[in-house]
TIROTI-96826 format. One record per residue (C-alpha): x, y negated, z negated; residue number from 1; residue in one letter. Coordinates in steps of 0.2 Angstrom, whole numbers, plus 5000, padded with zeros to 4 digits. Layout:
BEGIN
atom x X | y Y | z Z | nr NUM | rest a
...
//
This chain:
BEGIN
atom x 4943 | y 4927 | z 5067 | nr 1 | rest x
atom x 4943 | y 4943 | z 5056 | nr 2 | rest x
atom x 4944 | y 4942 | z 5037 | nr 3 | rest x
atom x 4961 | y 4951 | z 5037 | nr 4 | rest x
atom x 4969 | y 4938 | z 5048 | nr 5 | rest x
atom x 4962 | y 4924 | z 5038 | nr 6 | rest x
atom x 4969 | y 4932 | z 5022 | nr 7 | rest x
atom x 4986 | y 4934 | z 5030 | nr 8 | rest x
atom x 4987 | y 4916 | z 5035 | nr 9 | rest x
atom x 4981 | y 4910 | z 5018 | nr 10 | rest x
atom x 4995 | y 4921 | z 5010 | nr 11 | rest x
atom x 5008 | y 4914 | z 5022 | nr 12 | rest x
atom x 5002 | y 4896 | z 5018 | nr 13 | rest x
atom x 5004 | y 4900 | z 4999 | nr 14 | rest x
atom x 5021 | y 4908 | z 5001 | nr 15 | rest x
atom x 5027 | y 4893 | z 5011 | nr 16 | rest x
atom x 5021 | y 4881 | z 4998 | nr 17 | rest x
atom x 5029 | y 4891 | z 4984 | nr 18 | rest x
atom x 5045 | y 4895 | z 4993 | nr 19 | rest x
atom x 5047 | y 4882 | z 5007 | nr 20 | rest x
atom x 5056 | y 4889 | z 5022 | nr 21 | rest x
atom x 5075 | y 4885 | z 5024 | nr 22 | rest x
atom x 5085 | y 4888 | z 5039 | nr 23 | rest x
atom x 5095 | y 4904 | z 5038 | nr 24 | rest x
atom x 5109 | y 4896 | z 5048 | nr 25 | rest x
atom x 5112 | y 4879 | z 5040 | nr 26 | rest x
atom x 5100 | y 4880 | z 5025 | nr 27 | rest x
atom x 5090 | y 4864 | z 5030 | nr 28 | rest x
atom x 5073 | y 4864 | z 5023 | nr 29 | rest x
atom x 5057 | y 4865 | z 5034 | nr 30 | rest x
atom x 5059 | y 4880 | z 5045 | nr 31 | rest x
atom x 5066 | y 4898 | z 5044 | nr 32 | rest x
atom x 5078 | y 4893 | z 5059 | nr 33 | rest x
atom x 5079 | y 4874 | z 5062 | nr 34 | rest x
atom x 5079 | y 4868 | z 5081 | nr 35 | rest x
atom x 5098 | y 4866 | z 5081 | nr 36 | rest x
atom x 5102 | y 4883 | z 5075 | nr 37 | rest x
atom x 5088 | y 4891 | z 5085 | nr 38 | rest x
atom x 5096 | y 4883 | z 5101 | nr 39 | rest x
atom x 5112 | y 4891 | z 5096 | nr 40 | rest x
atom x 5106 | y 4909 | z 5098 | nr 41 | rest x
atom x 5115 | y 4917 | z 5112 | nr 42 | rest x
atom x 5105 | y 4929 | z 5123 | nr 43 | rest x
atom x 5117 | y 4943 | z 5129 | nr 44 | rest x
atom x 5125 | y 4940 | z 5146 | nr 45 | rest x
atom x 5124 | y 4949 | z 5162 | nr 46 | rest x
atom x 5131 | y 4960 | z 5169 | nr 47 | rest x
atom x 5128 | y 4974 | z 5156 | nr 48 | rest x
atom x 5126 | y 4993 | z 5155 | nr 49 | rest x
atom x 5108 | y 4996 | z 5161 | nr 50 | rest x
atom x 5106 | y 5010 | z 5148 | nr 51 | rest x
atom x 5113 | y 5003 | z 5132 | nr 52 | rest x
atom x 5114 | y 4984 | z 5136 | nr 53 | rest x
atom x 5132 | y 4982 | z 5131 | nr 54 | rest x
atom x 5140 | y 4968 | z 5141 | nr 55 | rest x
atom x 5152 | y 4974 | z 5155 | nr 56 | rest x
atom x 5163 | y 4966 | z 5168 | nr 57 | rest x
atom x 5153 | y 4975 | z 5181 | nr 58 | rest x
atom x 5135 | y 4981 | z 5179 | nr 59 | rest x
atom x 5134 | y 5000 | z 5178 | nr 60 | rest x
atom x 5119 | y 5013 | z 5175 | nr 61 | rest x
atom x 5128 | y 5020 | z 5160 | nr 62 | rest x
atom x 5144 | y 5016 | z 5151 | nr 63 | rest x
atom x 5157 | y 5027 | z 5141 | nr 64 | rest x
atom x 5147 | y 5024 | z 5125 | nr 65 | rest x
atom x 5130 | y 5029 | z 5130 | nr 66 | rest x
atom x 5134 | y 5043 | z 5142 | nr 67 | rest x
atom x 5134 | y 5054 | z 5126 | nr 68 | rest x
atom x 5117 | y 5050 | z 5121 | nr 69 | rest x
atom x 5103 | y 5063 | z 5122 | nr 70 | rest x
atom x 5092 | y 5060 | z 5136 | nr 71 | rest x
atom x 5077 | y 5056 | z 5124 | nr 72 | rest x
atom x 5083 | y 5037 | z 5123 | nr 73 | rest x
atom x 5079 | y 5029 | z 5140 | nr 74 | rest x
atom x 5087 | y 5012 | z 5136 | nr 75 | rest x
atom x 5091 | y 5000 | z 5122 | nr 76 | rest x
atom x 5092 | y 4981 | z 5122 | nr 77 | rest x
atom x 5098 | y 4968 | z 5109 | nr 78 | rest x
atom x 5089 | y 4951 | z 5111 | nr 79 | rest x
atom x 5103 | y 4941 | z 5105 | nr 80 | rest x
atom x 5121 | y 4942 | z 5100 | nr 81 | rest x
atom x 5124 | y 4946 | z 5082 | nr 82 | rest x
atom x 5133 | y 4930 | z 5077 | nr 83 | rest x
atom x 5131 | y 4913 | z 5069 | nr 84 | rest x
atom x 5114 | y 4908 | z 5063 | nr 85 | rest x
atom x 5106 | y 4924 | z 5068 | nr 86 | rest x
atom x 5118 | y 4935 | z 5059 | nr 87 | rest x
atom x 5116 | y 4924 | z 5043 | nr 88 | rest x
atom x 5097 | y 4924 | z 5044 | nr 89 | rest x
atom x 5097 | y 4943 | z 5046 | nr 90 | rest x
atom x 5108 | y 4945 | z 5031 | nr 91 | rest x
atom x 5097 | y 4934 | z 5020 | nr 92 | rest x
atom x 5082 | y 4944 | z 5026 | nr 93 | rest x
atom x 5089 | y 4961 | z 5022 | nr 94 | rest x
atom x 5101 | y 4958 | z 5008 | nr 95 | rest x
atom x 5094 | y 4943 | z 4998 | nr 96 | rest x
atom x 5076 | y 4949 | z 4998 | nr 97 | rest x
atom x 5070 | y 4935 | z 5009 | nr 98 | rest x
atom x 5057 | y 4945 | z 5018 | nr 99 | rest x
atom x 5047 | y 4930 | z 5022 | nr 100 | rest x
atom x 5059 | y 4928 | z 5036 | nr 101 | rest x
atom x 5051 | y 4943 | z 5045 | nr 102 | rest x
atom x 5038 | y 4933 | z 5055 | nr 103 | rest x
atom x 5050 | y 4920 | z 5062 | nr 104 | rest x
atom x 5063 | y 4934 | z 5066 | nr 105 | rest x
atom x 5050 | y 4945 | z 5074 | nr 106 | rest x
atom x 5044 | y 4931 | z 5085 | nr 107 | rest x
atom x 5061 | y 4931 | z 5093 | nr 108 | rest x
atom x 5057 | y 4949 | z 5100 | nr 109 | rest x
atom x 5041 | y 4945 | z 5108 | nr 110 | rest x
atom x 5048 | y 4938 | z 5125 | nr 111 | rest x
atom x 5062 | y 4950 | z 5126 | nr 112 | rest x
atom x 5049 | y 4964 | z 5124 | nr 113 | rest x
atom x 5038 | y 4957 | z 5137 | nr 114 | rest x
atom x 5052 | y 4955 | z 5149 | nr 115 | rest x
atom x 5055 | y 4973 | z 5149 | nr 116 | rest x
atom x 5039 | y 4975 | z 5159 | nr 117 | rest x
atom x 5035 | y 4992 | z 5151 | nr 118 | rest x
atom x 5018 | y 4998 | z 5145 | nr 119 | rest x
atom x 5022 | y 5006 | z 5129 | nr 120 | rest x
atom x 5008 | y 5016 | z 5119 | nr 121 | rest x
atom x 5015 | y 5012 | z 5102 | nr 122 | rest x
atom x 5029 | y 5004 | z 5092 | nr 123 | rest x
atom x 5040 | y 5014 | z 5079 | nr 124 | rest x
atom x 5052 | y 5006 | z 5067 | nr 125 | rest x
atom x 5068 | y 5014 | z 5064 | nr 126 | rest x
atom x 5065 | y 5018 | z 5045 | nr 127 | rest x
atom x 5076 | y 5017 | z 5030 | nr 128 | rest x
atom x 5079 | y 5031 | z 5019 | nr 129 | rest x
atom x 5066 | y 5031 | z 5005 | nr 130 | rest x
atom x 5079 | y 5028 | z 4991 | nr 131 | rest x
atom x 5086 | y 5013 | z 5001 | nr 132 | rest x
atom x 5069 | y 5006 | z 5004 | nr 133 | rest x
atom x 5065 | y 5007 | z 4985 | nr 134 | rest x
atom x 5081 | y 4998 | z 4981 | nr 135 | rest x
atom x 5078 | y 4984 | z 4994 | nr 136 | rest x
atom x 5059 | y 4983 | z 4991 | nr 137 | rest x
atom x 5054 | y 4983 | z 5009 | nr 138 | rest x
atom x 5059 | y 4990 | z 5026 | nr 139 | rest x
atom x 5066 | y 4977 | z 5038 | nr 140 | rest x
atom x 5062 | y 4986 | z 5054 | nr 141 | rest x
atom x 5044 | y 4989 | z 5048 | nr 142 | rest x
atom x 5041 | y 4971 | z 5044 | nr 143 | rest x
atom x 5048 | y 4966 | z 5062 | nr 144 | rest x
atom x 5037 | y 4979 | z 5070 | nr 145 | rest x
atom x 5021 | y 4974 | z 5062 | nr 146 | rest x
atom x 5022 | y 4956 | z 5068 | nr 147 | rest x
atom x 5028 | y 4962 | z 5085 | nr 148 | rest x
atom x 5014 | y 4974 | z 5086 | nr 149 | rest x
atom x 5001 | y 4960 | z 5083 | nr 150 | rest x
atom x 5009 | y 4950 | z 5097 | nr 151 | rest x
atom x 5009 | y 4964 | z 5109 | nr 152 | rest x
atom x 4993 | y 4972 | z 5104 | nr 153 | rest x
atom x 5001 | y 4988 | z 5100 | nr 154 | rest x
atom x 4999 | y 5000 | z 5086 | nr 155 | rest x
atom x 5014 | y 5003 | z 5074 | nr 156 | rest x
atom x 5016 | y 5021 | z 5070 | nr 157 | rest x
atom x 5023 | y 5026 | z 5053 | nr 158 | rest x
atom x 5027 | y 5044 | z 5056 | nr 159 | rest x
atom x 5046 | y 5043 | z 5059 | nr 160 | rest x
atom x 5055 | y 5047 | z 5043 | nr 161 | rest x
atom x 5073 | y 5047 | z 5038 | nr 162 | rest x
atom x 5076 | y 5065 | z 5031 | nr 163 | rest x
atom x 5093 | y 5063 | z 5023 | nr 164 | rest x
atom x 5102 | y 5048 | z 5017 | nr 165 | rest x
atom x 5117 | y 5043 | z 5028 | nr 166 | rest x
atom x 5132 | y 5033 | z 5024 | nr 167 | rest x
atom x 5132 | y 5015 | z 5031 | nr 168 | rest x
atom x 5137 | y 5014 | z 5049 | nr 169 | rest x
atom x 5148 | y 4999 | z 5047 | nr 170 | rest x
atom x 5166 | y 5002 | z 5049 | nr 171 | rest x
atom x 5163 | y 5019 | z 5058 | nr 172 | rest x
atom x 5169 | y 5023 | z 5076 | nr 173 | rest x
atom x 5157 | y 5028 | z 5090 | nr 174 | rest x
atom x 5159 | y 5047 | z 5087 | nr 175 | rest x
atom x 5158 | y 5045 | z 5068 | nr 176 | rest x
atom x 5142 | y 5035 | z 5070 | nr 177 | rest x
atom x 5134 | y 5048 | z 5081 | nr 178 | rest x
atom x 5139 | y 5062 | z 5069 | nr 179 | rest x
atom x 5133 | y 5052 | z 5054 | nr 180 | rest x
atom x 5115 | y 5051 | z 5060 | nr 181 | rest x
atom x 5114 | y 5067 | z 5069 | nr 182 | rest x
atom x 5098 | y 5076 | z 5064 | nr 183 | rest x
atom x 5094 | y 5062 | z 5051 | nr 184 | rest x
atom x 5076 | y 5059 | z 5057 | nr 185 | rest x
atom x 5060 | y 5068 | z 5059 | nr 186 | rest x
atom x 5042 | y 5065 | z 5064 | nr 187 | rest x
atom x 5029 | y 5067 | z 5051 | nr 188 | rest x
atom x 5014 | y 5061 | z 5060 | nr 189 | rest x
atom x 5001 | y 5068 | z 5073 | nr 190 | rest x
atom x 5009 | y 5074 | z 5089 | nr 191 | rest x
atom x 5014 | y 5060 | z 5101 | nr 192 | rest x
atom x 5007 | y 5069 | z 5116 | nr 193 | rest x
atom x 5016 | y 5061 | z 5130 | nr 194 | rest x
atom x 5017 | y 5043 | z 5122 | nr 195 | rest x
atom x 5029 | y 5029 | z 5128 | nr 196 | rest x
atom x 5037 | y 5022 | z 5112 | nr 197 | rest x
atom x 5046 | y 5006 | z 5108 | nr 198 | rest x
atom x 5059 | y 5009 | z 5094 | nr 199 | rest x
atom x 5062 | y 4993 | z 5084 | nr 200 | rest x
atom x 5077 | y 4989 | z 5073 | nr 201 | rest x
atom x 5086 | y 4973 | z 5067 | nr 202 | rest x
atom x 5103 | y 4976 | z 5074 | nr 203 | rest x
atom x 5111 | y 4989 | z 5086 | nr 204 | rest x
atom x 5129 | y 4992 | z 5088 | nr 205 | rest x
atom x 5133 | y 5008 | z 5098 | nr 206 | rest x
atom x 5115 | y 5014 | z 5099 | nr 207 | rest x
atom x 5119 | y 5030 | z 5089 | nr 208 | rest x
atom x 5105 | y 5027 | z 5076 | nr 209 | rest x
atom x 5092 | y 5024 | z 5089 | nr 210 | rest x
atom x 5097 | y 5039 | z 5099 | nr 211 | rest x
atom x 5095 | y 5050 | z 5084 | nr 212 | rest x
atom x 5078 | y 5042 | z 5080 | nr 213 | rest x
atom x 5073 | y 5045 | z 5099 | nr 214 | rest x
atom x 5077 | y 5063 | z 5098 | nr 215 | rest x
atom x 5065 | y 5065 | z 5084 | nr 216 | rest x
atom x 5051 | y 5056 | z 5093 | nr 217 | rest x
atom x 5055 | y 5067 | z 5109 | nr 218 | rest x
atom x 5053 | y 5083 | z 5098 | nr 219 | rest x
atom x 5036 | y 5076 | z 5093 | nr 220 | rest x
atom x 5030 | y 5074 | z 5111 | nr 221 | rest x
atom x 5035 | y 5057 | z 5116 | nr 222 | rest x
atom x 5040 | y 5056 | z 5135 | nr 223 | rest x
atom x 5048 | y 5039 | z 5136 | nr 224 | rest x
atom x 5057 | y 5030 | z 5122 | nr 225 | rest x
atom x 5065 | y 5012 | z 5124 | nr 226 | rest x
atom x 5074 | y 5003 | z 5110 | nr 227 | rest x
atom x 5074 | y 4985 | z 5106 | nr 228 | rest x
atom x 5084 | y 4976 | z 5092 | nr 229 | rest x
atom x 5084 | y 4958 | z 5086 | nr 230 | rest x
atom x 5103 | y 4957 | z 5088 | nr 231 | rest x
atom x 5117 | y 4967 | z 5096 | nr 232 | rest x
atom x 5134 | y 4967 | z 5088 | nr 233 | rest x
atom x 5147 | y 4962 | z 5102 | nr 234 | rest x
//
């Protein structure tokens, strides 16, 4: 066991002792998601759009929402429906400063990522704008990506940057979401030179943000880009 891993586990133990975990769904002490709330999480049902993962009545290779995506983004999946205990946990994680929830939430992404069966070269979080990151004190997608990267044995790249601050996507229609994030991302790292990339975010709705981020990755040289989010708004 290397020294860094020992340090991480020690810090985690101290954090749990000082700030005992409580369930994001029911606030019961002892775990970040209690067994009852964990069992309530709803994986998204089949059939779905094979490109964006949106539930459909009949499976289709692409739906009316994702047909307008750039070709850079191969596919997107949300691990669970954005509802109930998971929705409450994500809100506490993002907006109430409970960043210690990151590890337990990221653990929910491990099996959905492995089930995709794709050999990616690296993970890239969808970044916040620097001003919003300073306000929040952390970047939720980055924290999720670090834990997932350790589980999958993949490096986490930090070169994707949000070049301009965009208005929140909540409440916007599909076309408005796409226009809002168009050109909002850029790559500030070494060329990706044919890399296969897994994009990570906490919540996906239409996929517009991931599509804009994927366009920047493709411009930097990535040749295959998939998106995975902890939850999908349904």
